[in-house]
N, C-alpha and C positions, 0 to 999 in steps of 0.2 A: 905339920905344915900342910896346907891344902892349896894347890894351885890349879886354876882352870885356864886352859889355853884354847882359844878359838883359832883354828887353822884358816888360812886364806880362802880355801875352797868351800868354806861354810856358808858363803853368801847364797841366800835363797834356799837354805836347808829345809827340806820337807820330808816327812815320813809318809808312806802310802796312807791313804785316807783310812784310818783305823779308829773305830770307836773304842774308848778305853774307860774302865772304871776300876773298882777294887779288884775285880777278877775279869781280865780281858778275854773275851770269847775267842774262838778259833780264828786264825788268820793264816794265810799261805805265803810262802816265799818259794817261787818256782813250784816244784811238785811236792814240797814238804809242807806239812801242816803243824802249827804251833798254837800255844796259848800262853798267857802270862798270868802267874799266880799272884795273890795278894802279897804285899810286902811282909816279910817275916822278921825283919830286924828294924831297929830304930834308925839305921843309917840313912842319912840324907845327903844327896849329892849337891854340890854347889852350882851345877849346870843350870842355866836359866833360859835356855832356848826352847824351841818347840819340842813336842814328844819325839823321842829318838830311841833307836836301838843302841846298846852299848855292851862292851865286853870288859869284864874285870880281869886284869892280869896281875897275879900275885908275885911279889919278889921276896926272896928270903933276905935275912939281915946282911948276908955277905955280898949281895948285889947292890952296888952303888951307882952303876951307870947302865942305862939301856942303850946298847949299841945295835946297829943294824944286824950284825951277825947273831947276837943273842935274841933279838926280836924275831928274826926269820926262823931260827931254830925252835923258839917257843911256839910260834904260830903253826909251824909244821907239825909239832907234837899235838897241838890242839886239833888240827884237821884229821890226823891219823888215829887219834884215840877216842874222839868224841863225835857221835852221830847227831848231836843237837847243834853244836857250833857250826857256823859257816861264815864266810867273809862278810856277808851282808850285815852281820851284827857288829861290825867294826865301825859303824857310823860314829860312835863315840868310844873312847878307850879310857878306862880308869886304872891307873897303876897304883897298887897298894903295897905298903911295906910295914911290917910290925915295928913297934917301938924299939929303937936301937940305943946303945950307950951314947951319951951326949957328945963324945969325941968322934962318933962315926960321921963320915962325909954325908952330906945331903944327897938326895937322889937327883941324878942328872940324866937328861935324855939327849943323845947325840943328834946333830943336824941330819945325818943320814937316816937315823931311825924316824925322825919327823917326816922326811921325804917318803920313806917306805909306807908309813901309815897313810899319808896323803894319797899315794898311788893306789892304796887299797880302799879308798873312799872315806877315810876318817875325816870328820868335820870338826871335832872337838876332843880334847882329852883333859883328864884331871889327874893330878898326882896327889896321893895321900901318904905322906911320909911320917914315920913315928906314930902310927896309929896303934890302938890296942887290939889284939887279935880277935877278942870276942865281939868287938864292935864293927869290925870290917866285914864287908860282904865277901862271900866265897867267890872263887874264880868262876868264869863262865859268862854266858850271854844273859842280858836283861833288857827289859823295856823300861825306859825312863820317862816319867811324867810327873809333874808337880813335885819335883825334887826327890821322888821316891823311886826305888829300884824294885821292879817286879820280875821275879825269876821266870825265865822262859823255859818251857818244857816242850818236847816234841810229841806229837800225836801220831800213833800208829793205828792202822785199822786191824781189828781182830778178824781177819778174813776167814779164819778156820772156825770161828764161833767157839773158841776154847774158854773164853772168859764169861762169867755171869755178872760181875760187877767190876767197874773201873774205879780206882781210888787215886786221890791226890793228897800230897802231904800237907799237914798243918804244923804250926809250932808245937813244941813239947811232945814230939813223937806221935801226934794224933793224925788221923786221916779223915777224909770225908769222901762220899761217893761222887763221882764225876758223871754228869748226865750229858754227854756229848756223843752224838752218833758219828760213825765213821763215814768216809766218803764212799766206801764199798757198801753195796746194798745190805741192809739188815745187820750191820756190824757196829760194834762199840768202838769208840776211840780209847786207846790206852795211852796215858800220859807217862812219859819217861823223863827223868831229870838228866841234866848234863853230867857226864862222867868227870868233868873238871872240878866239880864242887866239893868233892870229898877225897881226902888223903887217908890211906890206910895207916893205922897205928897199931901198936901192940894191944891197946884197949878196944880198938874198932877195926878188926881185920876184915870185916865184910863191908866196910864203908863204900858206898856208891853202887853196890851190886843191886840189880833189879830182880825182885822176887815176886813170883805169883804163888798164891796160897789156895789150896783146895778148900772149897767152901763148906767144910765141916768144922774148921778151926775158927773160933770166935775172934773178932777184932773189935776193940772198943769203939762204940759209936756206929757200928755197921750191923745191919740186919743179916743174920746168917740164913741161907736158904736151904741148905742140904739138898738143893736142886728139887725142892718140892713146894708147889704153890701154896698149899694149905699151911704148911709150916711157916713159910715166909709171911703170910698174912696174919698168922696167929701170934707170933712172938715179936716183941719189940727189939730194938737195937741192943747189942751186947753191952754190958756195963764194964767189962774188962776184957783184956786180950788174953788168949790162950798162952800159957806159960812158955810153950815151945816157940811160939811166934814172937813173943815179947823178947825172948833171948836173942833171936835174930835181929830184931830192931835195935836192941841195946848194943849189939855188935856192929851196927851201922847199916844194915840192910834196908833198902827201900821197897816197901810193899806196894806194888803197882796195881794189884787187882786180885780178885778171887776167881777160881776156876770151877768149871762144871764137873759133875760127877754123876754116876748112876744114882738115882734118887735114894736118899738115906744110906748110900753106900751099900745097898742091899743086894746088888746083882753085879755080875761081871759083864753084862750086856747093856750098855747105856742106850742103845738104839731101841730097846724095848720100853724105855721110860719116856712118857709122853708130855710131862709138865714143861720141860724145856728141851729144845732140840739138842741132840747129841753133837759133840764137836766133830768136825771133819778131820779124818785121818789124812795126813799129808803124803802118805806112802801110796804107791801103785796108782790106781785111777782116781784116788781121792774119795771113793765111795765105800771103802772097807770100814769095818767096825773099829773104833778107837780103843775098844775094850774098857774094862772098868775094874774097880770103881773110879780110879783116879784118871778118868778119861781126859778131862780138860787140861790137867797138868801135863800129862803125857803128850797131848797134841800140841800144847803151847811150846814146850821146850824143844820139841822136834821141829817146829815150824819157824820159830822166830829167833833170828840171830841177835836181836836187840834185847832179849830176855836172858838173864844169867842163870837163874835157879827157879825151879818149880817144885813146890812142896806137895807131896801126895801122902798117902798112908798105905798100910799093908794091903796091896792089891795083887799079891802073888806074882808080881812082875809082869802081868799081862799088858798094861799100857806101854811099858818100856819095850816089850817085844813086838807089839802090834804097830807102834808109831815109829 
């Protein structure tokens, strides 16, 4: 069952003037920068209003009523665990629940829960009861236009210059390079997905973790640089992903970008390699060597609390000690 409800405060609903297409370019809410990715599922919302932000809230089969208490607790958990979600994305709310036995009660939303959503700026909500899990969108924030949901990711500036390529996810565990500069001078934007979208399971224990990969490991569809301009220009994109990285992806990890290294991993001093500027070491005055060869991975994991894992290779522990 699908129900779309327009709340009384929806009169004159407008989203900030944002151009949108299949991949919506960067936009800002306060001091945070975001972008919306192309739809990855065939799911279509029944919302027919103007373009809007929306948050999908997933309910398990045991939850039959959305109460104010349950909703407050859920939103508090979203705010505390996810750096992508914020209340601005509650312009629309989509409650989803997987298919239940026929005898199960239908999903109900209490009047006090409605009032809470209105107080948070919600203009419309949709309930999708008895849906199939594979067809339902994951929890988290979206941009809604033309009945399609576009996943919202947050953009962080690589102020330490640790990354050499920024990557965004595509269906079927594929990725493509993201060409968006950061707001900080000469920095890349690194796109990170909402932590609400993935639940860890026995089969996917790394679900939702954000991982940076040293740019000596091949990733299908991406040109490996090994931090050398000639190599990057000579060789085409990789036709398959390195086995060790593919294992991480199959276990649920999100590869958000590739990191710099000493050119060809051939030296322990990346500041002596001139093809690409060495990463900035976050320690001391910021001008110390990040060491190598896994300099980018060391600098990234030491600098960014939004990054969970950085993959390096045998560098005699120098980046770990230096950064």
